[in-house]
NUGU-847057 format. One record per atom (N, C-alpha, C): x, y, z; residue in three letters. Coordinates in pm, whole numbers, plus 32768, in hexadecimal, padded with zeros to 4 digits. Layout:
N
XYZALA ...
***
This chain:
62
AA43D516596BUNK AA7ED54858F1UNK AB14D53258FBUNK AB4CD4EA589FUNK ABDAD4CB58A1UNK AC2CD5315856UNK ACADD527586AUNK AD08D5835825UNK AD0CD56A5790UNK ACEBD4F35767UNK ACEDD4D156D8UNK AC83D51A5688UNK AC19D54656CBUNK ABABD5865684UNK ABCFD6145657UNK AC31D6535698UNK AC58D6DA5673UNK ABFDD74656ABUNK AB9FD7205701UNK AB41D7815737UNK AB65D7AE57C5UNK ABD2D77C57FCUNK ABF5D7A25884UNK AC1DD835588EUNK AC4CD8705821UNK AC74D8FC5826UNK ABFBD9575841UNK AB86D931580FUNK AB0DD980582BUNK AAEAD97A58C0UNK AAF7D90658FAUNK AAD8D8F65988UNK AB3ED94159DDUNK ABBED93859B9UNK AC26D97F5A02UNK AC12DA1559F7UNK ABE8DA455983UNK ABCFDAD35970UNK AB5CDB0259C9UNK AAF1DAB359CEUNK AA7FDAD65A23UNK AAA9DAD85AB6UNK AAF4DA765AE2UNK AB21DA725B6DUNK AB79DAE95B8EUNK ABD2DB0E5B33UNK AC2ADB805B4AUNK ABDADC025B51UNK AB7DDC135AF5UNK AB2ADC8C5AF6UNK AAD5DC935B73UNK AA9EDC235B9DUNK AA4FDC1E5C19UNK AAA4DC485C90UNK AB1EDC145C99UNK AB77DC375D08UNK AB9BDCCB5D07UNK ABAFDD045C92UNK ABD6DD905C89UNK AB62DDEE5CABUNK AAEADDCB5C81UNK AA79DE265C94UNK AA31DE155D18UNK AA34DD9E5D51UNK A9F2DD865DD1UNK AA60DD7A5E3AUNK AA85DDEB5E73UNK AAF5DDF35ECFUNK AADCDD9F5F4CUNK AA61DD895F6EUNK AA41DD3C5FE6UNK AA7ADCAF5FE2UNK AA95DC7B5F6CUNK AACBDBF45F60UNK AB61DBF05F76UNK ABA4DC635F6FUNK AC35DC655F76UNK AC66DC965FFEUNK AC34DD0A6029UNK AC65DD4660A5UNK AC0DDD1E6119UNK AC4BDCF96185UNK ABFFDCCC61F9UNK ABF2DD3A6262UNK AC3DDDA86256UNK AC3ADE0D62BFUNK ABDEDE81629EUNK ABF4DEC5622FUNK ABAADF3F6212UNK AB1EDF2561DAUNK AB0DDEB76198UNK AA8DDE9D6156UNK AA41DE2A6197UNK AA5FDE0D6211UNK AA20DD9C6255UNK A990DDBD6279UNK A934DD626261UNK A8A7DD736283UNK A87FDD0962E8UNK A839DD346350UNK A809DCD563B4UNK A792DC866380UNK A745DCC26328UNK A6CFDC7F62F1UNK A6F6DC376271UNK A6CBDBBC6264UNK A6E9DB6D61EEUNK A6A0DBA26173UNK A630DBE76188UNK A5E2DC1A6118UNK A62EDC8360C8UNK A685DCD06108UNK A6CCDD3B60C2UNK A72BDD076056UNK A786DCAB6074UNK A7DBDC7B6007UNK A78EDC2A5F9EUNK A726DBE35FC8UNK A6D4DB995F68UNK A68FDBFB5F09UNK A65CDC695F3FUNK A61EDCD05EEBUNK A681DD115E8DUNK A6FBDD295EBDUNK A762DD665E67UNK A785DD085DF3UNK A78FDC875E10UNK A7ADDC265DA7UNK A73ADC205D43UNK A6BFDC205D76UNK A64ADC1A5D1DUNK A647DC945CC3UNK A661DD0B5CFBUNK A661DD855CA9UNK A6CFDD805C40UNK A744DD4E5C66UNK A7B1DD435C04UNK A78ADCE85B91UNK A756DC725BB0UNK A733DC125B48UNK A6C6DC4A5AEDUNK A663DC8C5B27UNK A5F8DCC85AD8UNK A630DD335A7AUNK A683DD8C5AAEUNK A6BEDDF75A5DUNK A71ADDBE59F2UNK A76ADD5C5A17UNK A7C8DD1E59B8UNK A77DDCDD5945UNK A712DC955963UNK A6C3DC5458FAUNK A680DCBA589FUNK A64FDD2858D8UNK A611DD915886UNK A676DDCF5827UNK A6F0DDE75858UNK A757DE235802UNK A782DDC45793UNK A78CDD4357B3UNK A7B0DCE0574EUNK A745DCDC56E1UNK A6C5DCDE5709UNK A658DCDC56A7UNK A65ADD58564FUNK A679DDCD568BUNK A680DE49563DUNK A6F0DE3F55D5UNK A764DE0955FEUNK A7D3DDFC55A0UNK A7B0DD9B552FUNK A76CDD2F5550UNK A744DCCF54E8UNK A6DEDD0D5489UNK A685DD6054BDUNK A622DDA25468UNK A665DE055409UNK A6D0DE475438UNK A717DEA653E2UNK A760DE5F5371UNK A793DDEA538EUNK A7DEDD9F5329UNK A781DD6C52BCUNK A70BDD4452E1UNK A6ABDD0E527FUNK A676DD7E522FUNK 
***
């Protein structure tokens, strides 16, 4: 997706929200997990919750 399409702001917004809500991706000391499954699960939960909230907002608008 190029900058000319005007859709990069959506991707940047998602990346920023992901970084803010999933602390494991930002801090390496306090939120460090030895198991790879833990941060993968946190990311999966975030994406699932984020998609559900987006769908709810779209349903309210319609």
